[in-house]
C-alpha positions as CSV (number, residue, x, y, z in Angstrom):
1,X,0.2,0.4,0.3
2,X,1.4,3.5,-0.9
3,X,2.1,5.6,1.6
4,X,-0.6,9.3,1.6
5,X,1.0,12.5,0.9
6,X,0.3,14.9,3.0
7,X,1.4,18.4,1.2
8,X,1.6,21.0,4.2
9,X,0.4,25.0,2.7
10,X,0.7,28.2,3.9
11,X,-2.7,27.8,4.6
12,X,-2.6,24.9,6.6
13,X,0.7,24.3,8.6
14,X,-0.4,21.6,10.7
15,X,-1.5,18.4,9.6
16,X,-2.6,14.9,11.7
17,X,-1.3,11.7,10.7
18,X,-1.6,8.4,12.3
19,X,-2.2,4.1,12.3
20,X,-0.6,4.1,9.0
21,X,2.2,5.0,6.5
22,X,2.7,8.9,5.1
23,X,5.1,11.0,3.5
24,X,4.4,15.0,5.6
25,X,6.3,17.7,2.3
26,X,6.3,21.1,3.2
27,X,5.7,24.3,1.9
28,X,8.4,25.1,-0.1
29,X,9.2,21.5,-1.5
30,X,12.6,20.8,-0.5
31,X,12.3,17.6,1.5
32,X,10.2,15.1,2.8
33,X,9.6,13.7,6.0
34,X,8.7,9.8,5.7
35,X,6.7,8.4,8.7
36,X,6.2,4.1,8.8
37,X,3.8,2.6,10.9
38,X,5.1,0.1,13.8
39,X,2.7,-0.7,16.1
40,X,1.0,1.1,18.6
41,X,0.4,0.2,22.6
42,X,-2.6,-1.6,24.1
43,X,-5.3,2.0,24.0
44,X,-3.1,3.9,22.5
45,X,-1.8,5.9,19.8
46,X,0.3,4.6,16.7
47,X,4.2,5.1,16.6
48,X,5.9,5.3,13.6
49,X,9.7,5.4,12.2
50,X,10.1,8.6,10.9
51,X,13.1,9.7,8.2
52,X,13.5,13.6,7.0
53,X,15.6,14.3,4.0
54,X,16.8,10.9,3.7
55,X,17.5,10.7,6.9
56,X,16.5,7.9,9.9
57,X,15.9,9.9,13.4
58,X,16.1,8.2,16.4
59,X,13.7,7.1,18.2
60,X,9.8,6.8,17.7
61,X,7.1,9.4,16.5
62,X,3.8,9.2,17.8
63,X,0.4,9.3,15.4
64,X,-0.4,12.7,16.4
65,X,-0.4,16.4,15.1
66,X,2.6,17.2,12.8
67,X,2.7,21.4,12.7
68,X,5.6,22.9,10.0
69,X,6.7,26.4,10.2
70,X,6.1,29.2,7.8
71,X,9.6,28.7,6.5
72,X,9.3,24.7,6.5
73,X,12.6,25.2,8.6
74,X,11.0,23.2,11.1
75,X,8.7,20.1,12.2
76,X,7.3,19.7,16.0
77,X,5.5,16.1,16.8
78,X,5.0,13.6,19.7
79,X,7.7,11.8,20.2
80,X,9.2,8.9,22.0
81,X,13.3,8.2,22.4
82,X,12.3,4.6,24.1
83,X,8.8,2.9,24.7
84,X,6.6,4.2,25.3
85,X,7.1,7.8,26.4
86,X,5.2,10.5,25.0
87,X,7.6,14.0,24.5
88,X,7.5,17.0,22.2
89,X,10.6,17.6,19.4
90,X,11.0,19.9,16.8
91,X,13.4,19.3,14.3
92,X,15.0,21.7,12.3
C-alpha cells in the first residue's frame, strides 16, 4: 500500500498523521518526512519510524498533529526516544 502524502501549505501548517504510512511534504517542497507505521500500545496512539530528508531520526514519532513552520525549516511533533514515553520535539 502506498503511503498517504500530506502537503503542508501556507493556509494549513498542521496536519494529523497516524495509523498508517505517510509522507509529509513541506510548503517549499525542499525535503520530505516519511512516517512508517510500526505499531501501537494497548489503548494508545500509533507510533512510527521517522525519516527526515532521507535520514533516519532516532526514536519514534507518535501518530499525532504535526506542525510545520511557515518557512519549512522546522517541524514539531510528539516523539519517544524509547517505548513508551511521550515527549515533544522540534526538528530543524
